[in-house]
N, C-alpha and C positions, 0 to 999 in steps of 0.2 A: 477556464483561463487561456483562450484563442491571444494569438499575436495578430497586429496587424503586419503586413509585410512592412521589411524594414524596423520594425522595434524590435527589442532586445528580447530574449526572453533566457532569463538565467533558469538551470537546469542542477543549482544546486540546493543542498537541503535547507536551508534557510530559507528561500524562496519561494518554493513549489509546494505543497503538500505533498505528501507520499502516491497518494494515489492517482492523482494527477502527473504529476514525475514519472510514475511508473507507465501510465498508461500513454504518453510522451516518448519514452522511450522508445516502448514497446514498438509501438505506429511506425518512428523513426528506424526502429532493427529491421520491421520486415519490409518499410518503402527501398532502402539504400544497403543494406548489408549485401546483395548481387553486385551492386554496383561496387560498393567499396573494394573489396574481395578482387573481381577483377579489376580492379587500378590496381592492385596491390598485385599481383599476379603479373601483370603485364612487366612492372618493372622487377620482381625477384627470379622470378621464373619456375618459381617453387609453389604450389599447392600451400603444403606446409609452410612454409613462411609468412605466406600472402595470407591463411588463416588467423598466423599468429598476429600478423599486425593487424586485421579487421578488429580482431578482440579486442587487441592493445586500444582501439582507436574509440568503440563503445565503450571499454570499462573508464577510459580517462573522463567521457561524457556524463558517466551514470555514476562514478563517483565525485561528479561537481570538481575536480582538480580543474577542466578549463572555464576560461572567460566567457561572460554571458555570447551564445548564439545568435549574430542576428539571422543567417541563414545557413542552416542546418544541413541544407544538401550541399555547399557550396561549401561549409567547413567539413563535414567528414569527407569527401572529394580528397579536398586537399590534404587532411588531416594524412589520410591513406596513401597516398603517392609521398608526401614526405615521412610518415612513418618505414614506408619501401625502401625512400633512399636511403635512412639514417640505418637503417638495418643492413643494408650494402655498405653503407661506410664502416658499420663496427666488424663485420662480417669479412675479410676479403678473399676467405677462401669460400668461392660463390656456388650454389647450388648450378649444374647446368642441365637443367629441364630445356624443354624447346620456349622459346621465348612466343612464338605462335602457338601454340596448342591450346589458350585461349580466346583466339583471336584471326582475324584472317591479315595482322600486318605483315605477315611474310608469308610468301608462298612457296612451303620444297614441293617440288614435281615428284610423285612416286615413281617415274623413271631416274631419277636422280641418282647417279654413281654413291657406293660408298663413300668415298674421295670429296666428292661436291658434299654428300652429309656431314663430314666431319670437318669441312672448312666453314658450312655455315656454324655449325657448332663452334667456333672456335671464333667463328666473328660476334658470334649472338655473346659469349665470353667474355670479349675482348668490351664490345657497347655495355656491356653490364659493369664493368670494372671501370669504364672510361667515365661513364655517367655517377657515378660514387666518387669519382674525384673530381667532380664541380662543384662550383658552389652552390648553396641549398637553391638560391634563386632562381639560377641557369639551368640544373639542373630537373627543378618543377617546369622551369617552360618548357625546356627541348622536350618533358616527358610530356607535359600536356599537348605539346606541337604534333610530334612526331611516335610520339606512344598512342595516344588518345585522339590523336586526329582533329585535335580543335583549331578553327585558327585565332587569330591575333587578336582580334576585338573578342571573341570571349577568354581569351585566356586574360586581355587584359582589365578585362571586366571583371575575371574572377579574380587574380592579383590583386584588386583595388589601384591599378598604373594606368598609363595609358598605352596608347597601339605602338607609338612609336619607342620605348621604351623595350617592349617585346619586341619588336622588331630588328633592335641594334642589339639585344641580348642575345637572341637568336644566330643573326646573323655572324656574329664576334664569336658564342658558341664550336656553330658551324667550321667557322676557319680553323678554331684549335681542334677538334675534332676530328676535323679533315688530316692536318697534321700530323696526326697522332696516327691517326690510322695506315697514310702515309709510311711511316716508323715502322705500324708494327706489319704491313706491309713487307715491305724490307727486309723485317729479320726472320719474315717467314722463310721471303725469297734465298737468305743467307743459310738457314736450317736446310732448308732441302737440296742447295745444292753441295754440304757439306755430308745429307749422306750417302 
């Protein structure tokens, strides 16, 4: 039972014979696990958390809890991002594993000072916390744009919205985060002067 592009494929027990369902899930897992894991890791900053998110995404799909999926690749990718964001929201005490250990998002020069490394770590922790406090839609768009490197057209396609909505949401989110970052920096400077 191969699906044409755009045709919904139900993953539940009732609609697909067990052998075919298992083969499809195995193939999706083999093709998409690394991508799902990497997307979750970029948000959580912790490989154990990313593995938990990836496992949850595939288990939901295997259990038939999810609605019929038209584009499994897109669904799994978005589910990983949303699962990681949900994890951060639930857990306000976040891990501080470097965000760039899985990708070249930020460049940490080997010649940098210990103070600079601490500062970068604090900034990453702040960013994770700030993203977890955004609305789910804004957090997803921000993550896709600035952590995953997707352009507005791709984001609009993934989220089934217009490029204008993406652009406005990203602009508002950047403005909000910029103000919060300025407050964070002021607070850090005050802490340094009182030491």
